[in-house]
N, C-alpha and C positions, 0 to 999 in steps of 0.2 A: 539858724538851722540847722537848712542841710545840709553845710560842710562838713559840722558836729553831726548830724543824722548819718550823716555817708561815714565818717571817723569811726561813728561808734560799731555799725555793722560788721563795722573790716577787721574791729581787732575785737569788737566776736567770734567771727568766723575762721582767722587765724589763733582764738582762746581753744575753741573748740575743736580748728585740727590740731593742734599741741598738746588736748588731753589723751585726742583720739588716739595718737602716734603717743603720748606713754600707759595707757593703760597697754596696750597691745601691746608694748614693751615690753611692760609689767608681768603678763603673760607668756613670751618670746622667755622672760629670765627664767620664770621660775620653770618651766618648762624643761628650761637648758642645765638648773639643777639639777631639775629630779635624772635628767638622760645620763648624768656627770657620777650622782648617785647609786646609780642602778649601775652604771658599768665596773665604777669603783667597791661597793662593799658587795653589789651581789653579784658581783661579776658575770653577769647577763649582758651578754651581744644584742642583744636584742633588743630590749626598755634601755642599752647603755651601749647606744649605734652612734661613731663615733658621726656620720653623714647625716642620723636625723641631729645635732649639738651643731655640724658644719653652720645645718642650717637656721636653728636658733639664734644664734652669734651676727650670723648673717644678716638678721630679720631687726633684732637687734638695732644692729650697726649702719644698715638700711633709713632706721624707723630713726634715730636718734638726728639724724641732721633738721628734723625740724622739729624739734623737740627743743632741745637749745643747745649751745655750744659750750657746755657742761657738758651735761648728756652727749652729746656725739665725740667728746676727749674723753673720756670715762670708756664709752661702747672698744673705741678706737687701740685703748687699752686691752679694752677684756680681747678683742680678733688676735692682736698681737700675742696677749697672752698664750690664749688657744691656738693660736698656726706654731707658737713655739716649744706646744708642750703638752698635745693632745695626745699622742702618739704615749705617752706617760699618765695616765690618768687613768687606767687600770690596776697600775702598781704603786702607784708612789702615790701618799697620802698628803707630803706637800705639797704638788700640784694641785691637787683638790682642794686641800687648804687654799688655797693663793686664788685660783676659779673663785670660788665661792667668795674670797673674798670684796674680789674687784667689782662677780658679779651683789655686791652687796652696793659696796661703791657707784657704782653704776646707778640701782633701786633709788638710793638715798639724794644722787644727784637731780633725778626724776622728781621727786618729789619734793628738791628743794624749787624746784622747775615750773613745778603745779602749784605750791605754796605761793610763788611771784605770781599769778596770772592775774591780773582785774577782775 
């Protein structure tokens, strides 16, 4: 009984950490999406500051290792896509579309992980 109770408590704590990181990731992804839209569609360099976006991309990438390997993989792809294309966000809709698509894939990976928790 003691061993099961210990396992259950550890599992519950691990799931709680995953959920917390997942929800924070959702918030950071939403903020990143807003920044991208502000920069591209509104040409607003204040609300659409690439520096703000770098922070959000970094936060998602950091939190992703707590959530799951799948999320970490998608967050790495988002980071790489951002690194390669951030100077073009203001002017290139295809870059915006690719970033939003990768944000959506990262969200989907987070949802899959949450659904798989006990």
